[in-house]
Every structure is written in structure tokens, then in C-alpha cells.
N, C-alpha and C positions, 0 to 999 in steps of 0.2 A: 433595427429598422427605425428610422426617424418617425416622430409622431405625425408629421405632415403626410407621409406616405401611408401610415396606418389609417388615418382618417379617409384619405382618398380611396384606399383599398376597401375600407368598410362600406363607404357609399357605393363604390363600384360593385362590390359583391351584393349589396342590397338590391341595386338595380338589376344585376344579372339574375339573382334568384327570382325577383318579381317577374322579370321578362320571361324567364324560363317557365315559371309556373303559368303565367298568362298564355305564353306560346304553346305550351303542352296542351292546355285546356282548349285554346282556340283551334289549333291544328287538328286535335282529336275530334272536336265537334265538326270542323269543316270537312274532314275526311268522312265522318259518318254521314253528314248531309249529302255530299256528292255521291257517295256509294249508294245510300238509300234512294236518292233521286234516280240514279241510274237503274237500280233494281226495280223501282216502281215503273219506270218507263218501259223496261223490257217486259215486265209482267203485263202491263197494259196492252202492249202491242201483241203479246202472245195471246191474251184473252180475246182481243179483237179478231185474230186469225182463226181461233177455234170455232167462232160462230159460223162463218161460211163453210169451214172445212167439215162441219157436221153434215151438211147437205151433200158435199162432194164425196165424202167417204162412205155414205150410206147408199148402197146400190139401189135399194128399194125406192128411195126418195129421188135419186138422180135419174132423169129421163134420158140422159145422153148415153152413148156407147162408152165402153171402157176406155178406149183411146181418147175419145173426146173429153171424158171426165178427167183423165190425167192431165190433158192439155189445159183444161180449165183451172186445175190446181196450180199448174206451173205458171199460168198467166196471172193468177191471183197473187202469187208470191212475188213475181217479177215486177208487177205494176204498183206495188205499195212503196211510196217514196220514203216512208218512215223506217224502212228496213235497210237503209243504206249502211254498208259496212257491217251488217249482221248476217251471219250465215244461218239460213233457215232450211230445215229438213222436215218433210212430211213423211211419216212412216205409217204403213198399214198395220192392221192388228197382228199380222204375222211377223212384223219387224222389218219388212222389205221397204227400202226407201222409195217413195212414189214420186217425190219432186224435191228439188233443192234450188237455193238461190245462187249457187255457184255457177260461174260460166262454164266450168268444166263439169259436164253431166255424168262423168264416169261412175259416180257413186249410185246413180239411179239404178234400181233393180238389185242393188246389193243389200244384204241384210246388215242392219246396224245392231251391234251387240253391246253398245255402250251401256253401263249400268244405269245411267239416268233414263234412257229409253226403256230399258227393261222394267224399271219402276213405274214409268208413265203408262206402259201397256198393261200394268197391273192395277191401274186406276189411281195412282198417286202422283202428286206433283213432286218434282225433284229438281234441285238446283245446287250448283257447286262452282268453285273457282279453281281453275287449273292453269298450269304453265303450258303454253302451246309448244310442243317439241320442235315444230318447224321454225317458228319465229322467236321463241323464247319470251313471248308476251304473255301477260296475264289475261285470261279470257273468262267470261261468265257463261256458264252452261245452264240452260233452263229447259226442262222437259215437262210438257203438259199432256195429260190424256185428252183425247177428243171423245167426248161422251154424248150419248143420247140417252137421257135418263140415267140408268146405272150401267148401260151397255157401253163398253169401250170399243170405238170404231177405229181408233188408230192413235198415233201420237205426234206431237209437234215438238221439234228440237230447235232451240235458238242458241247460237254460239256467237257472243259479242265480245270484242276486244275492250278491255278496261284501261288500256295504256293512256288514252287521252284523259280519262278521269284522274289517274295518278299523276299524269304530267301537269295537269292544272293544279293539283294539290301540292306538288313539288315546287312549282313556280311561286305559288302563294307562300309556301314555307320559306323559300329562298328570300322572297321580298321581306318577310317578317324577320328572318335572321339578320339580313342586311341592316334593317332598321334597328335591330337590337344592338349590333356592333356600333352603328353610328351613335346610338343613344349612350352606350357605354363610353365611347371616346369623348363625347360631349360632357358626360358626367365627370370623367376623370379630369378633363381640362378645367371645368368649372370648379371641381374639388381642389385642384392644385391652386387655382387663383384664390379661392375663398379661404382655404386652410392657411395660406401664407399670412393672411391678416391676423391669424391666431398664433401661428408657430414662430413668426419673426420676432415678436416681443419676448416670447418664451426663450428663444435661442439667445437673445441678448441677455436675459436674466441668467441663463445657464453659463454663458461665457464669463459673466461677472462673478458668478459663484465659483467657477473654476479658478479664476484669477485670485479670488479671496482665499481659496484653499491653498494656493501657492504663495500667499502673503502679500498680494498686490491689492491694496484698498483704494488706489487712486482713480480707478475707473468708475463711471456712473452709467446707469441704464437710461437710455433716451426715452422719455415719456411723450407720446404723441397723441394720447387720447385720455379722456376722463372716465373711461369705463373700468371694468374690473381689472383688465390687464394694466391700464395706466396706474390704478391704485396699487397694484402689486409692484410695479416699477418704483413708485415713490417710497413704498414701505421698504423695498430692498435697498434703495440708496441710503435711507435713514439707518437701516441695520448695518450696512457697510461702514458708515461713519462711526457708529457707536462701538462696533467691534474693533475698528482700528484703534480707537482710544483705549479700550479695555485691554487689547493684546499688548499695546505698548507698555502699559503699566505692569501687566503680568510678566512680560519679558524682563523688565528691570528687576522685579522681585525674584524671578527665576535665576537670573545671573548671580544675584547675591547668594541665594540658597545653593545653587550648583557649585559656586566657588567654595562655600563652607563644606558641603558634603564631599566634594572631590578631594579636598585636602585633609580630610579626617583619616586617621589611621584605623579606625574601626568601621565595620560595615553598619549601615543604617537602612532600615526597611520601615516604611510607613504603610499601614493597612487600613481598610475600612472596618466597619463593625462586624462584617462577616469574615474577616481575615483575608480578603482579597488585596493583593499588593497594589498600591497606588503610587509608590515612590520607592526607588532603590538606588543606592549610590554605587559607584564602580567597585569599591572594595567588597561590598556585600554580594554584588552580582558575581564577582570572581570567586568568592567563598562558596556561594550556594549553587549557582547555575552555570558558571563558565560563560560560554557564548550563547546559551539557550535564551529564548524569548521568555521573559517573566510575566508579560501582560496576561491578565486573566487568571493567573495561578494564585493559589492561596499560600499563606505562610507555612501551613502544614506540609504542602507538597514540596516547597523549597527546602524545608528542613528534613525532608524524608520521614515525616511523622505520620502515623495512621490517624485519621480524623475521628478518633473515638473520644468518649467523654473524659477519659483519664488525661489525655494530652491537651484537650481543649481547656480543661480546668487550669492548666499551667498558665494559660494566656488570659485568664480572667482577672488576675490580680497582679499588681506591680511586684517585681522581684527579679531574681536571677536564678539560673540553673544551668547545668552542663548537659550537652547532647553530643552524641557521636554520629557523624554522617559517613556512611560507607562510600568509599571511592573505588576506583579501578585497582586491579592488581592486589586485591585483598588488603588495601590500606583503608584507613578511616581518618576523618577530620574531627577534632574535638573543638567545639565552640562553647564559649560562655555567652548565654543569651540573657540580656537584661531588658525588661519590659517596662514601658511607661505608658499608661492608658491616656487617651485623649478624651477629655470631658469638658466641652466648651460651655454648655448651658446648664449643667447640673442635672440633666435628665438621663444620665447614663452614658457609658463610653460610646463614642462615635468611631473609634478606631484605636490604634496603638502604634507606638514607636518602638521598634525592636532594634537594639544595639548588639552587634555581634563582634566578639573578640576571638581571634584564633589562639587557642591555648594548647594546640596539639603538641608543639615542641616542649612546652612546659610540662604537660602531662606525661609525655614520653620520657623526659629526663627524670621526672619524679618517680615514674614506674620503674625505670632502669635502676635508679638509686635504691628504691625499696627492694627490687628483685636482687640487686647485687648484694646488698647488706644481708638479705635473707639467705641467699645462696652461700655467700662466704661464711656466714654464721653456721649454716647447716653443715657445710663441708668441714669446717674446723671443729664443730661440736662433736661430730661422729668420731674422729680419731682421738680427740681429747677425752671423750667419755670412755672409749676403749682403753686408752692409756691409764686413766684414773682407776678403772676397775681392776686392771692387771696389777698396777702398782700397789693398790690397797691390799690385794691378795698377797703380794710379796711382803709388804710392811707388817701385815698381821702375823706373818711367820709361817703360816701353814704351807704355802707353796715354796718358801725359801728352804725348807728342810729337804725338799726333793730336788736334787740338782737338775735332772732332766726337765722337770716341770718348770723350774725357775728359769732355765735357759730358754725354754719355749715361750714363757711369758715375756722375757726380755727381747726375744726376737720379734714378738708381736709389737712391743713398745717401739723397737727400732724401726719396724716397717711403717708404723703409723706416723713416727717422727719424720721419716723420709717422705711419706705421703704429704705431710703438712709443708715440708720444705719445698716439695715440687709445686704444691698449690701456691705458696707464697712467691716462688720464683716465676711461675706463670703469670701471677697477678702483677708482679713488678714489670715483667716484659710487656704485658698489655698496657700497663700504665705508661711506660716509655714510648710505646708505639702511638698511643692516643695523644700524648703530649708532644709528639714529633721529636722526641729526644733519641729515638732509636736510630743508630747509624749502621751502615753496611760497609764491611771491609771486603771489597771486591777483589777477586783474583780470577784469572782465566781457568776455566774448568770444563770438563766434558761430563754431560749428564749421565752417560753410561757408567762412567767411573764412580760418580757419586751414588748412583742407584745400586751398583754392584757392591760397594762398600756397605750400604744400608742393608742389603739382603744378607751379606755375610755376617753382620752383627746379629741377625735373627736366625742363623742357621740352626742353632740348638733348639729353639722353640719350634721351628718348622719340622725338624726331624722328630721331635717329641710327638707332634700331632700328625706326622706322616704327610705333610703338605709339601707339594712341589712348587718351585718358583721358576719362571722362564723369563729371561730378559732378552728382548728383541729390539731391532731398530729398523727404520725405513729411511732410505736416503743416505747421503754421505755425511759422516760425522762432522760437527762444527763445534768450535769452542765458544763459550759464553762467559761473560763477566758476572759473577755472582758471589755472594757471601757464602763460602763453603760451610761454615758452622751452622748458619741459619738454614741453609738448604738441607743439611744433614738432619736438623730438627724437624723440618717439614716431612722428609722422606721417612724418617724413623716413625713419626706419628702415623702416617698413612699406611705404611707396611705393618706396623703394630696393630692398627685397627683391622686390616685385612686378615691378619693371623687370628686375632681374637674372635672375630665373627665368622670365620670359615669353619666348615665341618672337618673332622678328621679325614685324612686321605684326599683333601681338596687340592685346588691348584690356584696359584696366583700368577697372573699374567701382567708383565711390565713391558710397555712399548714406548720407545723413543722415536718420534717422527721428525725427521729433518727435511721433509719435502718442501716446506714453505721457505721462502727467501727472507722472511721477516721474523718468523716465530719458530720456536722449538716447542713441540707438544709432547707431554708425558702423560701416559694413561696407565693407571694401576687398577686392575680388575680382579675381583675375587668371586668365589662361588658361595658366598655366605648367605646369611639370613635376609639380607636386603633391608631396605628402608621403606616404610609405607609412604605413599605419595603425599599424604597430608603433612608429613614431617619434613619433606625435602626443603620446603621454603624456610624452615627455621633451623636448618642443620648447622649453620655457621653462628648461631646465637651463643653467647657465653653462658656456660653452665647448662645448655640444653642437651638433654639425653633422650634418645628414642626409647631405649629400654633402661630406665633409671636404675632398677635393682641390679640388673646384670652388669651395667657399666660401672657402678660403684663397687660391685663385688670384684671386678677385674682391675680395680685400682684407678679407674679413670676419674678425671676431675671435671669433665665437660668443657674444658678450655682448649683441648688439643687442636680440633679443627678450626676453631676461631683464631688461634695463634698462627696456624699454618696458612690460613687464608690471608691474614694481615701481613705475614712475611712475603707471600707471593705478590701481594699488592705493592709492598715496598720495592720489589724488583720490577714494578711496572707490568706485572702479569695478571692473570685471572685464573680462578679455580672454579670448576663446575662439577657437580655430582649428579649422576644418573643412576637410578636403582629401581629394581622391581622386587617386590616382596617374595622371599624364598627363592630368588633367582640371581642373587649377587648384586654387587655394587661396582660402579666404575667411576674413579676420580680422574678428572682431566685437568692438567695444568698447562697453561700456555705462557711461555716466557719470551719476551722480545730479545732478539739477538743483540741489540745494542745495550742490553742489560738494564733498560729503564733508568739510565743515568739521571734523567731529569727528576726522578722520584726520590733521589737520595735525600735523606733527612740531614 
């Protein structure tokens, strides 16, 4: 709501409340005055009537006959001009109506049982206000005893309509309310006129302020007076001029600074003394917050650091350190944070400049290098240690004397040598794949044929463990261009794993799905020990084993699934593994029917 209408509304409400208060007080007092005046008039008339009625109602004092006495009472009531529009009844001490002011005299001689008359005949004055059932008007009922000393001679009943009194009060109230409405309208009209002299200059200042907020400093407030509003206009015009000059200078500096920050390869964040961000370049925003709003946030929030003493201490001195920022999909960003404190006047840091460098890839490569060296060293050291111990036993001569024992030792040395050869071969293959040197010798083949050959190669192992294997298909068979040798390596690895980790008397299900027009899908399912959910995300990592002790004991190098996955990718396909602990594992391979020829190295 505009201020002009607020002022008009305030003054109008003030007048309304004042008039309502005065009106309520005035009308209430007016109503009391008229009703009290009416009651006094009725009581006075009733008191005047009781004086002559005392004589007429006392047979001992009245010298007239009974019929003449009643006639005298009737004449008394009928000849009083002050009793116009007032019904008067004179009642004997037995409650019988002796006379009435009504033209219709049927009530004369009837007994009046009204409670007011009953109280009056008991010697008490009684009055009340009722609604006349015949007319619906409000009437005043007054009953007085006619006394001689303490003796009740009869009663006097007056019934007077109060509608005229209430009609007068309503007319006066209507006049007052009409005056109130007129006063309110005049107040509102005058308020509009008067408030415009205040709000018009303020509106001009507001428009100028809005224009300034949008960058337009060319407008000026028109000053038409020398009062406080005029002084405000002059001050605002001066402010607009100074702001225009200051903003022009600031924009030039900001352009220079923005150009420098935007073209930096590192992220830059400037904060105040409390660590609240006051400046951030696009690279830092991308590294820390993406598209989020950084205004009002602290550097600790941006770096996902708890605001405790340990981390705050890192930002109190100049230097650098590494932090890891968690991202979606269980990934993390590694940043090198370099801090430079801002100390302009020597009174302590007023803020800091934080330079952020993304070293995630460097750290990942370094970690992979270290892990690779450690894993290769470990994988080679184990068979070499075994070979050394057995060869030392043979060289010492103790085992050499026993042909059976020496043959056993030599078989162990042979197995460990083959294990090292397999490991080196796998490493060489991965190296060729990583360096894009691996090539595919494609020929047309059917997946059922390749899978059947792979299953036949493991027939002995499956019979030994009592494992059954079922090969099924869905849809019409289709040929696909693949490298048969490399696909044999993939299927051998997957079926070998299914056999290794399946219980005796288990079952391996192999399904080839030709239902898609673009892909062939192969699913190999077992009923083995399964893979924990937390390990599924790392199952294709090199040298990663779910059960390290069991895998190594079974001759695994931890490279089989990684090699299989890389070979499938070379064919333009994809491999996924789903598993539930103690309920088996399903490996799904999807190969494009075009053979992924664009992926050939």
C-alpha cells in the first residue's frame, strides 16, 4: 500500500474512532435522557391520578351510588388531556377492572391477572417494558397501588407506547451517522490533497533511487521547496552525482581485475577477516560450488571443511596444503590450497587470498602408480619367495634325495613360474590396451558357439565339483564380428570365476539374448558366494580382490575382470555385474552387432 493511502487511512480511522466513541457516548446519553423523561412523565401522570382515585375507590368517603361512582372514575380518565395515547385501567382491590381509557369497554368488569397489577394490589409499585403482541411495539407498563394510609383501595395500570421515543432516538442517531460519513469523506478528501504534498516529492526520490539501482544516474529530483523535503532532494541529487563518478572508476578497475581472474588457470577466492567470500573467479566457482550461489558463504563451507579450531588454524598462516572435497557418485576432488593473508595497515589480517589448484588427476595417477608398483611387487614377491624356498631345499640336498619330494617341489616351482608368466602376460596386455596398441582380428562368429567352446574347456572342473551348466538363447541367432581369441579370453575368465566361487552341486546359467536389433546380450549367472555391495563399484579395478586370501589361493592375479572389461570395451560393448552376497553373481555383456568397428585400435 502506498504511503499516501496509509496516511489517509490513518487519519480516516482516527476520525472514525473518535466519532464512534463520541457517537456511542452521545446516543447512549440521549437514549437515557428520553427514556428517563418518558418514565418521569408517566410516573407523574400516574401519581396525579391516584389522588382523586383514592376518594372514588373508598365507598365510605364517596357519597355517590356505586354506578355513579364508576361513572365518575370513567369521566376522570377520559377527560385528562395528558393521557392521550396511554391506556389507563383502574382496578378494584379484587382485581376487577372498574374503568379503562379504551373506547372498547369490553374489559370493564373483567379480572386483570397481569403480574404488575397483582404486585400493585399487594401495595408495591411495579413497572416493566414489553413487546405488544398485537402491534409489535415496545410499551411501558406501570402499575401503582391506590392507597389510603396503608390500606390498598385498588390499583392503577398505565400502558404507554415507547415507539415515538425510540423513533426520535433513531432519527437523531441517523443524523449523527450521516454527519459521521460526511466528515469521513471530507477527511479522506482533504487527506489525499494534503498527503500529496508530502508523497509526491518522496515518489520522485524513489523513482530516482530505482533508476540509480538500474545504473541510470542522469535523472535529477525536481526541488520545489526549501523545507526538509527540498533538502532531501538536493542531497539526493548530490549523492547521485558522486555515485556516478565512483561507480565509473570502480567499473574500470573491475574490468581489469575480472579480465585477470577470468583468464587464470587456478581458482582464486578472496575472503574477509571472518572467512566470508567477497570475490571468487569462475574457475574457483566451478571447482567449489558449481552453479550454486556463493554469496554469504564462508571458505570453510565451500571447501566442505568443519569450522572447528583445527581447520581454522590452517587459514591463519600463509602456506599450502591438500584437501579432498567429496563429489557425487563416491568421487572426490583433490585441491591444493595456497593461502596469502591480506594485511594492509599492519594491524592484523583483514582477509585472505586463497588460490586453488586441481591436482585430482595428478594425485590419482600418483596413487595408481604407487598401487601398481606395490601390487606388482607383491604379486611377484609371493611366487619368487615360494620358488626360492623350494629351490633352497633342493640345493641343500635334503629334498633332492627323495624323488617324490623333489618332483613335488619342482611342480610347485613350475606352477609359480607359470603364475608369474600369466601375471606378466596380463600386464603386457593391459599395457597394450592402455597405449592403444592392442588390435582386434575380427571374424564372423556366433556367441553360442564361443560360449559352448568355453564351457567344454571347463567340463572337467565342473564335473569335479558337480556343477551343471546350461546354455540358452532368446531370439533368432545372429552373427557378430569379434576377435575370437580375445572373446575366448573373456568367456574363459568369467566361466572360471563362476566355477571357482560356486558351491559343489551348483549351477551356472548362460543366456544369449538376440531380441535387440542393435545389441547381443550375454548373461552368465552362478549361485556362488556373491559380491558385497560395497565392493561392486571397484570390481573392475586392477589387482582388486573381494576375498584376497581366497583369490590368491585359487591362482588369481586380480587382473582378469579388468582385462575382460577392457576387451569388451575394445569391441564397443559394455560389461556390468550385479550380485547379492550369498545369492550368486550375474555378469552381463552387451556387444553391438556392428562389432564396434569404430573402436578398433
